C-alpha positions in Angstrom: 0.0 0.0 0.0 2.8 2.6 0.7 3.8 2.2 -3.0 0.4 3.4 -4.0 0.7 6.8 -2.3 3.6 8.1 -4.5 1.8 6.6 -7.6 -1.4 8.6 -6.7 0.6 11.8 -6.1 2.2 11.2 -9.6 -1.2 10.7 -11.2 -2.6 13.8 -9.5 0.4 15.9 -10.8 0.2 14.2 -14.2 -3.5 15.1 -14.5 -2.9 18.7 -13.5 0.0 18.9 -16.0 -2.1 17.5 -18.8 -4.8 20.1 -17.9 -2.3 23.0 -17.9 -0.7 21.9 -21.2 -4.2 21.5 -22.8 -5.4 24.8 -21.4 -2.4 26.6 -23.0 -2.8 24.7 -26.2 -6.5 25.5 -26.3 -5.9 29.2 -25.8 -3.5 29.2 -28.7 -5.8 27.1 -30.8 -8.8 29.4 -30.1 -6.8 32.5 -31.2 -5.7 30.7 -34.4 -9.3 29.6 -35.1 -10.6 33.1 -34.6 -8.1 34.8 -36.8 -10.5 34.6 -39.8 -13.5 35.6 -37.7 -15.3 32.3 -37.7 -14.7 28.8 -36.4 -15.1 26.2 -39.2 -15.7 22.4 -38.9 -12.1 21.4 -38.7 -11.3 24.0 -36.0 -14.3 22.9 -34.0 -13.1 19.3 -34.1 -9.7 20.5 -32.9 -11.3 22.4 -30.1 -13.4 19.4 -29.1 -10.3 17.2 -28.9 -8.8 19.8 -26.6 -11.9 19.6 -24.4 -11.4 15.9 -24.1 -7.8 16.5 -23.0 -9.1 18.9 -20.3 -11.7 16.3 -19.2 -9.0 13.6 -19.0 -6.8 15.8 -16.9 -9.6 16.7 -14.5 -10.7 13.1 -14.2 -7.2 12.0 -13.4 -6.8 14.7 -10.7 -10.1 13.9 -9.0 -9.6 10.1 -9.1 -6.1 10.4 -7.7 -7.3 12.8 -5.0 -10.1 10.4 -4.0 -7.5 7.6 -4.0 -5.2 9.6 -1.7 -8.1 10.2 0.7 -9.1 6.5 0.8 -5.4 5.5 1.2 -4.9 7.9 4.1 -8.0 6.5 5.8 -6.9 2.9 5.3 -3.4 3.5 6.5 -4.8 5.3 9.5 -2.5 8.3 9.2 -2.6 10.9 11.9 -3.2 13.8 9.4 -6.2 13.1 7.3 -6.3 15.1 4.0 -9.7 16.7 4.8 -8.0 18.5 7.7 -5.5 20.3 5.4 -5.9 23.5 3.6 -4.2 22.2 0.4 -6.8 19.5 0.1 -9.7 22.0 0.2 -7.8 24.3 -2.2 -7.4 21.4 -4.6 -11.1 20.6 -4.4 -12.2 24.3 -4.7 -9.9 24.7 -7.8 -11.4 21.6 -9.3 -14.9 22.7 -8.7 -14.1 26.2 -10.0 -12.7 24.7 -13.2 -15.7 22.4 -13.7 -18.2 25.2 -12.9 -16.5 27.8 -15.1 -16.2 25.5 -18.1 -19.9 24.5 -17.7 -20.8 28.3 -17.6 -18.6 28.9 -20.7 -20.2 26.1 -22.6 -23.7 27.4 -21.8 -22.8 31.0 -22.5 -23.4 32.2 -18.9 -20.2 34.1 -18.6 -18.0 35.9 -21.2 -15.3 34.0 -22.9 -12.6 36.4 -21.8 -13.4 36.0 -18.1 -14.1 32.3 -18.3 -11.0 31.4 -20.1 -8.8 33.5 -17.8 -10.4 31.9 -14.8 -9.9 28.4 -16.1 -6.4 29.1 -17.3 -5.4 30.5 -13.9 -7.1 27.8 -11.9 -5.3 25.0 -13.9 -2.0 26.7 -13.3 -2.7 26.9 -9.6 -3.8 23.3 -9.5 -0.6 22.2 -11.2 1.6 24.3 -8.9 -0.3 22.9 -5.9 -0.1 19.2 -6.9 3.6 19.5 -8.0 4.4 21.2 -4.7 5.6 24.5 -6.1 2.9 26.6 -4.4 3.8 27.6 -0.9 1.6 26.5 1.9 -1.3 29.0 2.0 -4.4 29.3 4.0 -7.6 28.9 2.1 -8.4 32.6 2.2 -4.9 33.7 1.0 -5.1 31.1 -1.8 -8.5 32.6 -2.9 -7.0 36.2 -2.7 -4.0 35.1 -4.7 -6.2 33.3 -7.3 -8.4 36.4 -7.7 -5.3 38.6 -8.3 -3.7 36.1 -10.7 -7.0 35.8 -12.6 -7.2 39.5 -13.0 -3.6 39.6 -14.2 -4.0 36.7 -16.7 -7.3 38.3 -17.9 -5.4 41.5 -18.8 -2.5 39.5 -20.4 -4.8 37.2 -22.4 -7.0 40.1 -23.6 -4.0 42.1 -24.7 -2.5 39.1 -26.5 -5.9 38.5 -28.3 -6.1 42.2 -29.2 -2.6 42.1 -30.8 -3.2 38.8 -32.6 -6.8 39.4 -33.7 -6.7 43.0 -34.8 -7.2 43.6 -38.4 
C-alpha cells in the first residue's frame, strides 16, 4: 500500500500537468481559429479534442485525490487530507474549473473572463499538486487566485487584441 501513495501523487500531478498543457494549447488554438473571424468544422473538431484532454486531466486529478483520501484513511495516518488547507484548495480549484467550463459552454459568462479563470485555476492546481505553491491558508489562496486571474485576464486580452486586430 505505501507504493500506492507516490503513484497517486504522480497521477494527480500528471492530471494537473495535462490540464495545464491542454489549457495553454486550447488558448493558442482558439486564437488561431478566430483569426479569420469564424470557427469552421475542422477548427471545431480540434477544439473538441482539446476539451477531451481537459476532461481527462480533471478526471485524473479527481480520481487520484479520491485515492489519496481513501489510502490515508486505510493507512490510519494521523493527518487526514480533509484537515489540510491544500486538500480543500485542490477541491475548490477543481470545482471552479468544472463550474466555469460549464458556464462557458452554456454562454453564462463571457469567454474572456471564463478562459482567464480556467487558465489561472489550472496553473494553480498544477503548482499545488507538484508542490511549487507555498503552503497557504484557504483565504490567502483565494485572494492570490483572484489577483492572478485579473492579471491573466489582462495579459490574455492584450494578447488576443494584438493577434486578432485587423
